[in-house]
C-alpha positions, 0 to 999 in steps of 0.5 A: 490505466494508472502510470506506475512507478516501480520501486523494489517490489511496489508499483506506486501510482505515479502521481502518488510517487511525485508527491512523495518525491517532489513535495513530502521527502525534500527536507525531511532527512529521509533517504528515498530508497530507504522510504521506499524499502522500509514501506515494501517491507511493511506491506510484506509484513501486514499482507497476510493479516490483510488477506484474513481480514479481508476474508472475514469481511467477506464473510460477514458481508455474505451473512448480512446479505443472506439475513436481508 
Protein backbone atom coordinates (compact mmCIF):
# COMPACT_ATOMS: atom_id res chain seq x y z
CA UNK A 1 0.00 0.00 0.00
CA UNK A 2 1.15 3.52 -0.77
CA UNK A 3 2.44 5.58 2.13
CA UNK A 4 0.18 8.59 2.81
CA UNK A 5 0.59 12.06 4.29
CA UNK A 6 -2.50 13.43 6.01
CA UNK A 7 -3.41 17.08 5.57
CA UNK A 8 -6.82 17.98 6.96
CA UNK A 9 -9.24 15.35 5.65
CA UNK A 10 -6.96 14.44 2.76
CA UNK A 11 -4.69 11.40 2.58
CA UNK A 12 -2.09 12.27 -0.06
CA UNK A 13 0.30 9.78 -1.61
CA UNK A 14 3.70 10.58 -0.11
CA UNK A 15 5.43 10.77 -3.49
CA UNK A 16 2.86 13.35 -4.70
CA UNK A 17 3.11 15.29 -1.44
CA UNK A 18 6.92 15.32 -1.67
CA UNK A 19 6.83 16.51 -5.30
CA UNK A 20 4.49 19.38 -4.46
CA UNK A 21 6.27 20.29 -1.21
CA UNK A 22 9.85 20.02 -2.50
CA UNK A 23 9.67 20.96 -6.16
CA UNK A 24 6.44 22.72 -7.09
CA UNK A 25 5.57 25.05 -4.18
CA UNK A 26 8.94 26.67 -3.48
CA UNK A 27 9.11 30.08 -5.12
CA UNK A 28 5.40 30.28 -5.93
CA UNK A 29 4.43 32.37 -2.92
CA UNK A 30 1.64 29.89 -2.13
CA UNK A 31 1.59 28.71 1.47
CA UNK A 32 1.46 24.94 1.82
CA UNK A 33 -1.43 25.14 4.30
CA UNK A 34 -3.42 27.30 1.88
CA UNK A 35 -2.79 24.90 -1.00
CA UNK A 36 -4.03 21.84 0.89
CA UNK A 37 -6.98 23.69 2.46
CA UNK A 38 -8.05 24.94 -0.97
CA UNK A 39 -7.62 21.52 -2.54
CA UNK A 40 -9.59 19.90 0.28
CA UNK A 41 -12.44 22.36 -0.28
CA UNK A 42 -12.36 21.72 -4.02
CA UNK A 43 -12.53 17.96 -3.50
CA UNK A 44 -15.42 18.35 -1.03
CA UNK A 45 -17.31 20.64 -3.43
CA UNK A 46 -16.88 18.36 -6.44
CA UNK A 47 -17.28 14.95 -4.76
CA UNK A 48 -21.11 14.79 -5.03
CA UNK A 49 -21.04 15.62 -8.76
CA UNK A 50 -18.22 13.15 -9.30
CA UNK A 51 -20.24 10.37 -7.60
CA UNK A 52 -23.21 11.25 -9.81
CA UNK A 53 -21.12 11.09 -12.97
CA UNK A 54 -19.54 7.79 -11.94
CA UNK A 55 -23.04 6.38 -11.40
CA UNK A 56 -24.04 7.51 -14.89
CA UNK A 57 -20.90 5.91 -16.31
CA UNK A 58 -21.79 2.63 -14.59
CA UNK A 59 -25.30 2.77 -16.09
CA UNK A 60 -23.94 3.39 -19.56
CA UNK A 61 -21.39 0.61 -19.21
CA UNK A 62 -24.13 -1.80 -18.12
CA UNK A 63 -26.17 -0.86 -21.19
CA UNK A 64 -23.14 -1.44 -23.42
CA UNK A 65 -22.48 -4.79 -21.77
CA UNK A 66 -26.09 -5.90 -22.28
CA UNK A 67 -26.05 -4.82 -25.92
CA UNK A 68 -22.92 -6.83 -26.63
